[in-house]
KOLTORGU-568454 format. One record per residue: x, y, z of N, C-alpha, C in turn; residue in one letter. Coordinates in steps of 0.1 Angstrom, whole numbers, plus 2048, in hexadecimal, padded with zeros to 3 digits. Layout:
BEGIN
XYZXYZXYZa/...
***
This chain:
BEGIN
B7D403D85B783F5D87B813EBD81x/B843E0D87B8D3D6D82B873C9D84x/B853C1D79B7E3B4D7AB883AAD80x/B943ADD80B9E3A3D86BA13A5D94x/B9D3B0D9AB9F3B3DA8B923B8DAEx/B883AEDB0B7B3B3DB5B7B3B8DC3x/B853B7DCBB853BCDD8B8E3C8DDAx/B913CFDCFB9A3DADD0B943E5DD8x/B863E6DD8B803F0DE1B783E8DECx/B7D3E9DF8B773E1E03B6A3E6E07x/B603DDE0AB533E1E0FB553E6E1Dx/B4E3F1E20B4F3F7E2DB493EEE38x/B403E4E34B3A3DBE3DB433D0E41x/B4E3CDE39B563C2E3CB643C5E42x/B683D1E41B753D5E47B733E1E50x/B7B3E2E5AB7B3EEE63B893F4E63x/B88401E62B95409E63B95411E70x/B8C40DE79B8C414E86B99412E8Ex/B9E41DE92BAA41BE9BBA9422EA8x/B9C425EABB9942CEB8B94423EC3x/B98416EC3B9540DECEB9D410EDAx/B9840CEE6BA040EEF2BAE408EF1x/BB8410EF4BC640BEF3BCC40EEE6x/BC4414EDDBC9417ED0BCB40BEC6x/BC6400ECABC83F4EC1BBE3F5EB5x/BC43F1EA9BBC3F2E9DBB33E6E9Cx/BA63E8E98B9D3DDE97B9E3D7E88x/BA13CAE87BA33C4E7AB963C1E74x/B8C3BBE7BB7F3B7E76B743BFE7Dx/B6C3C5E75B613CDE7BB563C3E80x/B4F3C8E8BB443C0E90B393BFE86x/B333B3E85B293B1E7BB1D3BAE7Ex/B183C0E73B0C3C8E74B013C2E6Bx/AF63C0E71AEB3BAE6AAE73C2E5Ex/AE53BBE53AE13C1E46AD13C0E45x/ACB3CBE42ABC3CCE41AB93CFE32x/AB93C5E29AB63C8E1BAA83CDE19x/AA83D8E12A9B3DEE0EA943D6E03x/A873D4E03A803CDDF9A813D5DECx/A833CFDE1A843D6DD4A7C3CEDCAx/A773D6DC0A6F3D0DB5A753D5DA8x/A743CCD9EA7A3CFD91A7C3C3D89x/A823C4D7DA833B8D74A8C3AED7Ax/A973B2D80AA03A8D86A9B3A2D93x/A933AAD9BA8D3A4DA6A8239ADA2x/A7B39DD97A71393D92A78386D8Ex/A83387D87A8B37BD83A8F373D8Fx/A9437BD99A99374DA5A8E36DDADx/A82373DAEA7736DDB4A72361DACx/A72362D9FA6E357D97A7834BD99x/A8534ED9AA8E343D9CA8C33DDA9x/A89345DB4A8733FDC1A7B336DC1x/A7033ADBAA64332DBAA66325DB2x/A6D326DA7A6F31AD9FA78310DA6x/A83315DACA8D30CDB2A87306DBFx/A8130EDC7A7B308DD4A6F300DD0x/A68303DC6A5D2FADC2A622EDDBEx/A6D2ECDB6A732DFDB3A782D8DBFx/A7E2DFDC8A842D9DD4A7A2D2DDCx/A6F2DADDFA652D5DE9A5B2CBDE2x/A592CCDD5A4E2C3DCFA542B6DC9x/A602B7DC4A652ABDBDA6429EDC5x/A6729EDD2A66291DDAA5828BDDAx/A4E293DD7A4028EDD8A3B288DCBx/A4328ADC0A3F285DB3A42276DB2x/A3926FDABA3C260DA9A3E25ED9Ax/A47254D98A4A250D8AA4D241D8Ax/A4523AD82A4622BD81A46224D8Ex/A3E229D97A3C222DA4A47226DAEx/A5022FDAAA5A234DB3A59243DB5x/A5F248DC0A61256DC1A6925BDB5x/A64266DB0A6B26BDA3A7A26DDA5x/A7E273DB0A8C275DB3A8F270DC1x/A96265DC1A9925FDCEAA8259DCDx/AB025DDD7ABD258DD8ABE24EDE3x/ABB241DDFABA236DE9AC8231DECx/ACF237DF6ADD234DF9ADE225DFEx/AD6221E07AD7213E0CAD7208E01x/ACE20BDF7ACD201DECAD6205DE1x/ADD210DE2AE7215DD8AE0217DCAx/AD421DDCAACD220DBEAC822EDBFx/AC9235DB3AC4243DB2AB9243DA7x/AAD246DABAA2247DA2AA0256D9Ex/AA1258D91A9F265D8BA96265D7Fx/A89268D81A7F268D76A8025CD6Ex/A7E250D74A7D244D6CA8A23DD69x/A95244D6BAA323ED69AA823AD77x/AAE22ED77AB4229D84AC3228D82x/ACA230D8AAD9230D89ADF228D94x/AE9221D91AF0218D9AAFE21DD9Cx/B06218DA6B1421CDA7B1C21BD9Ax/B18211D92B1F210D85B1D21CD7Cx/B13224D7EB10230D76B1623DD7Cx/B2123BD84B27246D8BB2C251D81x/B3024DD75B36256D6CB2B261D68x/B1E25DD68B14267D65B14272D70x/B1626FD7DB18279D87B24281D85x/B2F27BD81B3B282D7FB3928CD73x/B32288D69B2F291D5DB2629CD62x/B1D29AD6AB142A4D6FB1B2AED77x/B252AAD80B2D2B4D87B362BCD7Ex/B3B2B6D74B432BED6AB3A2C8D63x/B2E2C4D5FB252CED59B222D9D62x/B202D6D6FB1C2E1D79B282EAD7Ax/B342E5D7BB402EED7CB422F6D6Fx/B412F0D64B422F8D57B37302D56x/B2B2FFD5AB20309D5AB23315D62x/B29312D6EB2D31DD77B37326D70x/B41320D6AB4C328D63B46330D58x/B3D329D50B3732FD44B2F33CD48x/B2633AD51B1D345D55B25350D5Cx/B2F34CD64B37357D6BB3F35FD61x/B45358D57B4C360D4DB43368D44x/B37364D43B2D36BD3AB27377D42x/B22375D4EB1A37FD55B1C37FD64x/B2837CD68B2B37DD77B24373D7Fx/B20377D8BB1B36ED95B0C36BD94x/B08366D88AFA363D86AF5358D8Fx/AFE34ED92AFA343D9BAF7349DA8x/B00351DAEAFF357DBBAF235FDBCx/AEF367DB2AE4370DB3AD636ADB1x/AD635FDAAAC835ADA7AC634BDAAx/AD0343DACACE334DADAD532EDB9x/ADE335DC0AE532FDCBADB32CDD6x/ADC320DDCAD331DDE7AD3327DF3x/ADF32DDF5AE0337E00AD8343DFCx/AD8347DF0AD0353DEBAC134FDEBx/ABE343DE6AB0340DE5AA933FDF2x/AAF338DFCAA9336E09AA9344E11x/AB434CE0FAB4358E16AA9361E11x/AA6361E04A9A369DFFA8D365E06x/A8B358E08A7F353E0EA7F358E1Dx/A8A357E24A8B35BE32A8936AE33x/A8E372E2AA8C380E2AA7D384E28x/A7737CE1FA6937FE1CA6037CE29x/A63371E30A5C36EE3CA5F379E47x/A6B37EE47A6F388E51A67395E4Ex/A66399E41A5E3A5E3EA4F3A3E41x/A4A397E3FA3C395E42A39396E51x/A43392E5AA41392E68A4539FE6Ex/A513A5E6BA563B0E71A543BDE6Ax/A503BCE5DA4E3C8E55A5A3CBE4Cx/A593D7E46A643DBE3CA713DEE43x/A7A3E3E3CA883E6E41A883EFE4Dx/A813FAE4BA80404E56A7A3FFE63x/A6F3F7E61A693F1E6DA723E7E74x/A793DFE6CA823D5E72A8D3DCE7Ax/A933E7E74A9D3EEE7BA983F5E88x/A8C3FAE87A86400E93A833F6E9Ex/A7E3EAE99A7C3DFEA3A883DBEAAx/A933D9EA2AA03D5EA8AA53DFEB2x/AA33ECEB0AA83F6EB9AA03F8EC5x/A933F3EC4A8A3F5ED0A8E3EBEDBx/A8C3EFEE8A8F3E6EF3A853DAEF2x/A8A3CFEF9A823C3EF9A753C6F01x/A6A3C0EFBA5D3C1F01A553B5EFDx/A493B3F02A413A8EFFA3D3A8EF0x/A3B3B4EEBA373B6EDDA433B2ED4x/A4F3B7ED7A5B3B4ECFA5E3A5ED0x/A5C39FEDCA5F390EDDA55388ED5x/A4938CED5A3F385ECDA42385EBEx/A46391EB9A49392EABA5538AEA7x/A6038BEAFA6C384EADA69374EAEx/A62370EB8A5F362EBAA5735DEAEx/A4D365EA9A45360E9EA4E35EE91x/A57368E8FA60366E84A6935AE85x/A6E357E90A7734CE91A6F33EE91x/A6333EE96A5B332E95A5832FE86x/A5533AE7FA53338E70A5F333E69x/A6B339E6DA78335E67A7A326E6Ax/A79323E77A7C315E7BA7330BE74x/A6630EE73A5D305E6CA61303E5Ex/A6430EE57A6830DE49A75305E48x/A7F308E51A8B300E50A892F2E53x/A802EEE5CA7E2E0E5FA782D9E53x/A6F2E0E4CA692DAE40A742D9E35x/A7D2E2E35A882E1E2CA912D4E2Fx/A942D2E3CA9B2C6E40A942BAE3Dx/A872B9E3FA7F2AEE3CA7F2AAE2Dx/A7E2B5E25A7E2B3E17A8B2ADE12x/A962B3E18AA42AEE14AA529FE17x/AA129AE23AA128CE26A98284E1Dx/A8D28BE18A84284E0FA89280E02x/A95286DFEA9C282DF2AA4275DF4x/AA6271E00AAE265E03AA625AE0Ax/A9A25DE0FA91253E15A83256E0Fx/A7C24CE0AA6F24FE04A67259E0Cx/A63264E06A5D26FE0EA5026BE15x/A48263E0EA3B25FE14A3D256E20x/A4724DE1FA4A245E2BA5024EE36x/A59257E32A5F260E3CA54268E43x/A4A26DE3CA40275E42A3726DE4Bx/A34260E47A2C258E50A34255E5Dx/A41252E5CA4824FE68A4A25CE71x/A4B267E6AA4C274E72A3F276E7Ax/A34273E74A27275E7AA2626CE87x/A2C260E86A2B257E92A38258E9Ax/A40262E98A4C264EA0A55258EA1x/A57252E95A5F245E94A6B246E8Ax/A70253E89A7B255E80A8824EE85x/A90249E7CA9D244E80AA724FE84x/AB224BE8BABB255E90AC225DE85x/AC5257E7AACC25EE6FAC2268E68x/AB6263E66AAC26CE60AA9278E69x/AA8276E76AA6281E7FAB228AE7Fx/ABE285E7FACA28DE7FACA296E73x/AC8291E67AC9299E5BABE2A3E59x/AB22A0E5EAA72AAE5DAAB2B5E66x/AAF2B3E72AB32BDE7BABF2C5E76x/AC92BEE71AD62C4E6DAD32CDE61x/ACC2C8E57AC92D0E4BAC02DCE4Ex/AB62D9E57AAD2E3E5BAB42EFE62x/ABC2EBE6CAC32F6E73ACE2FDE6Bx/AD42F6E61ADD2FCE58AD5307E4Fx/AC9303E4BAC130DE43ABE319E4Cx/AB9316E58AB5321E61AC132AE65x/ACD324E67AD932CE6AADE334E5Fx/ADF32DE53AE5334E47ADC33FE42x/ACF33CE40AC6345E39AC034FE43x/ABE34BE50AB8354E59AC235DE61x/ACD357E64AD735FE6DAE3364E65x/AEA35BE5EAF735EE58AF5366E4Bx/AEC362E43AE9369E36AF536DE2Ex/AF837AE2DB0237FE25B1037BE2Ax/B11377E36B1E373E3BB23366E35x/B1935DE31B1D351E29B23355E1Cx/B1D35EE15B22362E08B30369E09x/B32371E14B3E379E15B49372E1Bx/B4736AE25B52363E2CB53354E2Ax/B4834DE27B4933FE26B49339E18x/B43340E0FB4333BE01B5033DDFAx/B56332DF5B63334DEEB6233ADE0x/B5633ADDBB5433FDCDB5634EDCDx/B53355DD8B56363DD9B64367DD8x/B6D35DDDBB7B360DDBB8235EDCEx/B7D354DC6B84351DB9B7C355DADx/B7135CDAFB69361DA4B70369D9Ax/B7A371DA0B8137BD97B89374D8Cx/B8D367D8FB95360D86B8D35DD79x/B7F35DD7AB7735AD6FB71367D68x/B75372D6DB7037FD67B7B384D5Dx/B7638BD54B7F393D4BB783A0D48x/B7E3A8D3FB793B5D3CB6C3B5D34x/B683A9D2FB5C3A8D27B513A0D2Fx/B5339ED3CB49398D44B3F3A2D48x/B3239ED47B273A7D4BB263A7D5Ax/B293B2D61B283B3D6FB1F3BFD73x/B1A3C0D7FB123CBD83B1C3D6D87x/B1A3E2D81B243EDD82B1D3FAD83x/B23403D8BB1F410D8CB26419D83x/B1F421D7BB2542AD71B2B436D78x/B37436D7CB3D441D84B3E44ED7Cx/B4144DD6FB42459D67B35460D66x/B2A459D66B1D45FD65B18463D72x/B1B45CD7DB1445ED8AB1C468D92x/B2946AD91B30472D9AB32480D94x/B3348AD9DB32489DABB23488DAFx/B2147FDB9B1447DDBEB0F487DC8x/B02489DC9AFD492DD3AEE493DD1x/AE7498DDCAD9499DDCAD54A6DD5x/AC94A5DCFAC34B1DC8AB44AFDC7x/AAD4B9DC3A9F4B9DC0A9D4B5DB2x/A914AEDAFA8E4AADA2A8C4B7D99x/A914B6D8DA8F4C1D84A994CCD84x/AA24CCD8EAAD4D6D8EAB84D3D84x/ABF4DDD80ACA4DAD77AD74D6D7Fx/AD74C9D82AE14C4D8BAEF4C4D84x/AEF4C4D77AFC4C4D70B034D2D72x/AFA4DCD72B004EAD75B064EBD83x/B014E2D8CB074E2D99B134D9D9Ax/B174D3D8FB224CBD8FB204BDD94x/B134B8D94B104ABD9AB0E4A1D8Fx/B10494D92B0D48AD89AFF485D8Bx/AFB479D85AEE474D86AEA46DD93x/AF4469D9BAF2463DA7AED46DDB2x/AE146BDB7ADC474DC1ADF470DCFx/AE8466DD1AED461DDEAE145EDE7x/AD7456DE2ACC452DEAACF446DF3x/ADA43FDEFADF433DF6AD5427DF5x/ACB428DECAC241DDEBAC9410DE6x/AD3412DDDADB407DD8AE23FFDE3x/AE5406DEEAEB400DFAAE13F9E02x/AD53FFE03ACB3FAE0CAC43EDE06x/AC53EBDF9ABF3DFDF4AC93D4DF3x/AD53D7DF5AE03CCDF3ADF3C2DFEx/ADE3B5DFAADD3ABE05AEA3A9E0Cx/AF53ADE07B023ACE0EB073B9E14x/AFF3C4E12B023D0E18B0D3D8E13x/B113D6E06B1C3DEE00B173EADF8x/B203F2DF5B1D3FEDECB233FBDDEx/B1A3F9DD5B1F3F6DC7B27401DC1x/B2540DDC6B2C419DC1B3A419DC5x/B3E410DCEB4D40FDD1B54406DC7x/B4E401DBDB543F9DB3B513EADB5x/B573E2DACB543D4DADB5A3CEDB9x/B523C6DC1B573C0DCEB533B1DCEx/B5B3AADD5B5939BDD5B4C398DDDx/B473A2DE6B3B39FDEDB2E3A0DE5x/B2F3A6DD9B243A7DD0B1F39ADCBx/B13396DCDB0E389DC8B0738ADBBx/B06395DB5B00397DA8AF1395DA8x/AEA399DB2ADC398DB3AD43A3DABx/ADB3AEDA8AD63B9D9FACB3C1DA6x/ACA3BFDB3AC03C7DBBAC33D6DB9x/AD03DADB9AD43E8DB8AD03EDDAAx/AD03E5DA0ACC3EAD93ABD3EDD93x/AB53E5D98AA63E7D99AA33F4DA0x/AA93F6DACAA5402DB4AAB40EDAEx/AB740EDA8ABD41ADA2AB541ED96x/AB0414D8EAA8418D82A9B41FD86x/A9641AD91A89421D96A8C42FD9Bx/A98431DA1A9B43FDA5A9E448D99x/AA5442D8FAA744AD82A9A44DD7Cx/A90444D7CA83447D76A7C453D7Dx/A7D452D8AA7645DD92A7D46BD90x/A8A46AD8EA92477D8CA9147BD7Dx/A8D473D74A8C476D66A9A475D60x/AA346CD65AB046AD5FAB045DD58x/AB945BD4EAB944ED47ABD442D51x/AB7437D4EABB42BD57AC9426D54x/ACE41ED5CADB417D59AE641DD61x/AE4426D6BAEF42BD73AF641FD79x/AEE415D7EAF4408D82AEE3FED79x/AF73F6D72AF23EDD68AFB3E1D66x/AF73D7D5FAFF3CDD5AB073D2D4Fx/B143D2D50B1D3D7D45B2B3D0D47x/B343D3D3EB413CDD3EB4B3D8D41x/B573D4D45B613DED48B653E5D3Bx/B663DED30B693E4D23B5F3EFD20x/B523ECD22B483F5D1EB49402D27x/B4C400D34B4E40BD3DB59414D39x/B6340ED32B6F416D2EB6D41BD1Fx/B61419D1AB5E41ED0CB63415D01x/B67409D05B6C3FFCFBB613F5CF7x/B633EECECB5A3E4CE8B5A3D7CF0x/B4F3D2CF4B4E3C6CFBB4C3BACF2x/B513AECF6B503A2CEEB49397CF6x/B3D394CF2B3638ACF9B3C37CCF6x/B3E379CE9B4536DCE5B5436FCE5x/B5A368CEEB69368CEFB6E35ACF2x/B7B358CF2B8034ACF2B7B342CFEx/B7C348D0BB78340D16B6933DD16x/B61346D12B52343D11B50338D07x/B56339CFBB5432FCF1B59321CF5x/B65321CFCB6A314D01B6130ED0Bx/B5C316D15B52311D1FB4630CD18x/B40313D0FB3430FD08B36302D00x/B41301CFAB442F5CF2B452E9CFBx/B4D2EAD06B4E2DFD0FB412DBD15x/B382E5D19B2B2E2D1EB232DAD15x/B222DFD08B1A2D8CFEB1F2CACFCx/B2C2C9CFBB322BBCF8B2F2B2D04x/B312B6D10B2F2ADD1BB202AAD1Dx/B182B4D1CB092B1D1DB042A9D12x/B0A2AAD06B062A1CFBB0A293CFEx/B16292D04B1B284D07B1227ED12x/B0E286D1CB06280D26AF827CD21x/AF2284D18AE5281D12AE7274D0Ax/AF1274D02AF3268CFAAF525BD02x/AFD25DD0DAFF251D16AF224DD1Dx/AE9256D20ADD252D26AD424BD1Cx/AD3251D10ACB24AD06AD023DD02x/ADD23AD02AE222ECFEAE5224D0Ax/AE1229D16AE4221D22ADB214D22x/AE2209D25ADB1FCD26AD91F9D35x/ACD1F8D3AACB1F6D48ACE1E7D4Cx/ADA1E3D49ADD1D5D4CAEC1D4D4Dx/AF11CDD58AFF1CCD5AB021BDD5Dx/B0E1B9D59B121ABD5BB201ABD5Fx/B231A5D6BB311A3D70B33194D71x/B3F190D6DB42181D6DB4E180D77x/B4B177D81B56174D8BB58166D8Bx/B65162D88B68154D87B6B14ED95x/B66142D97B6913CDA4B78138DA5x/B7F13EDAEB8D13CDAFB91131DB9x/B8712ADBFB8B120DC8B91114DC1x/B8C111DB5B91106DADB9410CD9Fx/BA0107D99BA310BD8BB98106D82x/B950F9D83B8B0F3D7AB870E6D80x/B7D0E0D7BB790D2D80B750CAD74x/B760BDD76B720B4D6BB650ADD6Ex/B5B0ADD65B4E0A7D67B4F098D64x/B44091D68B44083D66B4407FD57x/B40089D4EB41087D40B4F08AD3Ax/B5808DD43B65090D3EB6709ED39x/B5E0A7D3BB5F0B5D37B660BDD42x/B6C0C8D3DB730D2D46B680DDD49x/B670E0D56B5D0EAD5AB630F5D63x/B5F101D60B6210CD69B55112D6Fx/B56117D7BB4A11DD82B4C12CD83x/B41133D80B41142D80B35147D88x/B37152D8EB2B159D95B28166D8Cx/B1C166D87B18171D7EB1017AD87x/B14187D88B0C192D8EB04199D84x/AF7197D83AEF19DD79AE71A8D80x/AE81B4D7BAE11C0D81AD71C4D77x/ACA1C2D7AABF1C7D72ABB1D5D77x/AC01DFD6FABE1EDD73AB11F3D6Dx/AA91EAD67A9C1EFD61A921EFD6Cx/A861F5D68A7B1F6D72A721EAD70x/A751E0D67A6D1D4D65A761C8D67x/A701BDD6CA771B0D6CA7A1ABD5Ex/A841A3D5DA8819ED50A8D190D52x/A8A187D47A9117AD46A9B17BD3Bx/AA7177D3EAB2178D35AB716AD30x/ABB16AD23AC215FD1EAD1160D1Fx/AD8156D23AE6156D25AED14DD1Cx/AF7151D15AFF149D0CB0E14CD0Ex/B16143D09B25144D0AB2A143CFCx/B3514ACF9B3C149CECB4A14CCEEx/B5214CCE3B6014FCE4B69143CE7x/B63138CEBB6B12CCEEB64121CE7x/B6911CCDCB63112CD4B60106CDCx/B53102CDCB4F0F6CE2B4A0F8CF1x/B4B104CF6B47107D04B38108D04x/B32104D0FB24105D11B20106D20x/B1410BD23B1010CD31B0A0FFD36x/B0B0FDD43B040F1D48AF50F1D46x/AEF0E6D45AE00E6D42AD80EED4Cx/ACE0F5D47AC50FDD50ACA10AD54x/AD510FD4EADB11CD52ADA127D47x/AD2124D3DAD212DD31AC7138D33x/ABF137D3DAB5141D40AB5146D4Ex/AB5153D50AB7159D5DAAC164D5Fx/AA5164D6AA9B16ED6CAA0177D78x/A9F184D76AA318ED80A98198D82x/A9419BD8EA891A5D91A8E1B3D8Ex/A851BCD8DA881CAD8AA911D0D95x/A9B1D7D90AA41DED9AAAB1D5DA3x/AAE1C9DA0AB41C0DA9AC11BBDA3x/ACA1B5DACAD61AFDA9AD51A0DABx/AD8198DA1AD7189DA2AE5184DA1x/AE817BDABAF5174DABAF2166DA7x/AF7163D9BAF3156D94B0014ED92x/B02142D98B0D139D95B0A132D88x/B14131D7FB1312AD73B1F122D70x/B1E117D69B2910ED65B2B10ED56x/B3710FD52B3A10FD44B43102D42x/B3F0FAD38B450EDD35B4B0EDD27x/B550E4D25B5B0E3D18B630D6D18x/B640D0D0CB6C0C4D0AB7B0C8D0Bx/B830C2D14B910C6D15B990C5D08x/B940BCCFFB9B0BACF3B9A0C7CEAx/B900CFCEDB8E0DCCE5B960E7CEAx/B9C0E6CF6BA40F1CFCBB20F2CF5x/BB50FECF1BC2100CEBBCC106CF5x/BC710CD00BCF113D09BCA110D17x/BD3113D21BCF111D2FBC411CD33x/BC7128D2FBBE133D32BB7138D25x/BAA13AD25BA213DD1AB98147D1Ex/B95150D14B8A15AD17B7C154D12x/B72157D1AB65152D17B5B15ED18x/B52160D0FB4916BD0FB3B167D14x/B3616ED1DB2816CD21B1F177D1Bx/B14172D15B0A17BD0FAFD17AD16x/AF8185D1AAEB186D22AE218FD1Ax/AD618AD17ACC191D0FABE18FD15x/AB619AD16AA8198D1BAA0192D10x/A97188D14A8F181D0BA8418AD05x/A7F194D0EA7419DD09A791AAD03x/A861ACD03A8B1B8CFDA9A1B6CF9x/A9C1B2CECAAA1AFCE8AB41BACE9x/AAE1C7CEBAB81D2CECABE1D2CFAx/AB81CBD04ABE1CAD11AC81BED11x/AD41C1D0DADE1B6D0CAEC1BCD11x/AF41B3D16B011B7D1AB0A1ABD19x/B171ADD19B211A3D18B2C1A5D23x/B3219AD26B3D19BD30B4718FD2Dx/B54191D30B5E187D2DB63180D3Ax/B64173D3AB6A16CD45B76164D40x/B7D15ED4AB89156D47B86148D4Ax/B8813FD40B86131D41B9412AD43x/B96122D4DBA211BD50BA010CD4Ex/BAA106D47BA90F8D45BB60F1D47x/BB70E4D45BC40DDD46BCD0E0D3Ax/BDA0DCD3CBE30DFD31BDF0D6D25x/BDD0DDD19BD90D5D0DBE30CBD09x/BDD0C0D05BE60B5D00BEB0B8CF2x/BF70B5CF0BFD0B7CE2BFD0ABCDAx/
***
């Protein structure tokens, strides 16, 4: 086994070495054969089902939760506002999204270096939705043997009814998945009301159908082909493995030579290993590989083979762990190191970035101020002989409550706002464009160009304050 070359032993389901085609031409790619994963129970299966229930529960229920009068999680693209549990994010908060993507990438690197493809086996959307579609298939068509028998049988009214029932169930679930997806971008209650009256807009209709059919196609039809042929992670995962990475492995020294035998016989006297060659590890694999062939890129790390092999070992009276999570060093009789440089670096970066994100969120002021100077005129003179510049203030109230703000200027001695412009009211979650005029006695100007500071503070909450700098232009000062 080599952690750096996961495809050194090719899966029999992915490559064909047949050279007996008409004309003697060699077949490069084998025809796809449907995989019928056997249902399995065990500790890893329980964890996988728990992950499916939690993740799908969050996906389908979150749009229906309310928080401060808004949908708890809503990405309002037309208004350019993201509502996430009472926090309102604007385009100016894009760096939080960038930090979240960095955290997601580092988490993938960290868990892969630690224990292989945990993401693929337990949390990947392809895995999660495929598990649900497989469960529905078993409820309608029966277990693995019944499904295989049904597919081999000729078409009949009975077979058509069973297949049609399964696909109707799949399509209904996929449509609900597409509806929920759009519900994260359009208020779900409004979306449901318009769906009931057949008054959906073209884009909403498109995305419900697109996401629904994508779910139906990927989880119902393509399944393991997405993981094997379409997912790029399967191709570069080996770059994140090393000899101390926990991966699902078959203990070849203990299991070989494999062979069938009766329970209780002295199989070691017959020169056999612990593997009874029942092939159950192959039958439960969702990608159809044989884990006994070594580490392969098609393995998604679901650990179904561990559960079923442990059950076989129990029935035979052998020790568990013929297939187990272990490291390459451990398989070679060497000491494994859980804490190693790459794991420590990933963990440190994760903690640092997540700490910075949490700190940024706690210190985030839901108020923005942009100052845009009127460039149509350099300056103007008032009837009182003062020099005046005009600015457009863009005030973004990102809070969930309306506020009245006090506005002041500083940084330019003698500068003041025009009368009646020191208080500004902005509704909750709105952008106010406020023109203001700053005046000063030209005798106080020392330069043609001067910086002026604008200070904005909420009257009901002094912590809601922000500053911005503008440029004040005046005449050439008299010497």
